[in-house]
C-alpha positions in Angstrom: 20.9 -68.7 -65.9 18.8 -69.0 -68.3 15.8 -71.7 -67.4 13.9 -72.4 -71.0 11.2 -73.8 -70.6 9.9 -75.9 -73.9 6.4 -77.4 -74.5 3.9 -78.1 -77.5 5.6 -81.8 -78.5 2.6 -85.0 -79.0 1.8 -87.5 -81.7 0.6 -86.6 -84.7 0.3 -88.3 -88.3 1.9 -87.8 -91.2 1.1 -84.8 -93.0 0.2 -83.1 -89.7 1.3 -79.8 -88.0 2.6 -79.2 -84.4 3.6 -75.9 -82.7 6.5 -75.6 -80.4 6.7 -73.2 -77.8 10.2 -72.0 -76.0 9.5 -69.5 -72.8 11.7 -68.2 -69.9 9.5 -66.7 -66.6 13.6 -66.0 -65.2 14.6 -63.6 -67.9 13.7 -61.5 -71.4 14.6 -63.9 -74.3 15.3 -60.4 -76.0 19.1 -60.4 -76.1 19.3 -64.1 -77.2 19.5 -65.8 -80.7 17.3 -68.9 -80.1 16.4 -72.1 -82.2 15.6 -75.8 -82.0 17.8 -78.8 -82.0 16.4 -83.0 -82.0 18.0 -85.4 -80.7 17.1 -89.3 -81.7 19.3 -92.5 -80.3 22.4 -93.1 -81.4 22.3 -90.0 -84.4 23.7 -87.1 -84.2 22.4 -83.8 -82.5 20.7 -81.7 -85.0 19.9 -78.0 -85.2 16.7 -78.0 -87.4 16.0 -73.9 -86.5 17.0 -70.7 -85.4 16.4 -67.4 -85.0 18.7 -64.3 -84.2 17.9 -61.8 -81.4 15.8 -59.3 -83.5 14.0 -61.8 -85.1 15.4 -60.6 -88.6 17.6 -63.7 -89.5 16.5 -67.3 -89.5 18.4 -70.8 -90.2 16.9 -73.8 -90.9 18.5 -77.1 -91.6 18.0 -78.6 -95.3 15.9 -81.5 -93.9 12.9 -79.2 -92.9 13.3 -76.2 -95.0 9.6 -75.3 -96.1 8.3 -77.3 -93.5 9.2 -75.7 -90.2 8.8 -72.0 -89.5 10.7 -70.6 -86.8 9.5 -66.9 -85.2 9.8 -65.1 -81.8 7.4 -62.7 -80.2 9.6 -60.8 -78.1 7.0 -59.0 -76.3 5.7 -62.3 -75.0 8.8 -63.6 -74.2 8.4 -66.6 -76.8 9.8 -68.2 -79.8 7.8 -70.6 -81.8 8.4 -73.5 -84.6 5.9 -74.0 -86.6 6.3 -77.6 -87.8 4.0 -78.4 -91.4 3.7 -81.8 -93.3 5.7 -83.8 -90.6 7.3 -87.1 -91.5 7.7 -90.2 -89.5 11.5 -89.0 -90.0 11.1 -85.8 -87.7 10.5 -88.4 -84.4 12.7 -87.3 -81.7 12.7 -85.1 -78.8 13.2 -81.3 -79.8 14.8 -78.3 -77.5 14.8 -75.2 -77.1 18.6 -73.8 -76.9 20.0 -70.0 -76.8 23.0 -68.0 -76.7 23.3 -64.7 -75.6 24.4 -62.8 -78.3 26.4 -59.2 -78.5 24.0 -56.5 -79.6 26.0 -56.1 -83.1 26.0 -59.6 -83.6 22.6 -60.9 -86.0 23.7 -64.3 -86.6 20.5 -66.8 -85.8 21.4 -69.9 -83.9 22.1 -72.7 -86.1 24.6 -75.6 -86.2 27.5 -74.0 -85.4 26.1 -72.1 -82.1 27.4 -72.9 -79.0 24.0 -74.1 -77.2 24.7 -72.3 -74.1 21.2 -72.9 -72.9 18.5 -75.8 -73.5 15.6 -76.8 -72.5 13.8 -80.2 -70.9 13.2 -81.2 -74.5 9.4 -82.0 -75.8 8.8 -85.4 -77.4 7.6 -85.4 -81.1 6.0 -88.6 -82.4 5.3 -88.7 -85.9 2.9 -91.8 -87.0 3.1 -93.3 -91.0 
């Protein structure tokens, strides 16, 4: 069982930046593809970014390409989502998610992933 802890949300003005963090104190994330999805009431869940277990492959939703950057530090056991040029439509609860991957599978977490493990969520609010 992997317990993910996500943090870093907050209130920011449009055009501003935030950095989300995802970590676990229980196990290493080294073997997991990790990513972030967001949820707004009455809207479908959207996976916005993902990264492979090695860090060599990434995925971004079209809605965030060029503005969000996902990275991982396997020494610090943390995955980051740097969000820049934030827009009011980015307002949502953001959840960290992870899937255990076969060592030969270098796909990033993406919209087609299982999202077996999920954090508790962190609120991001972007004011206009």
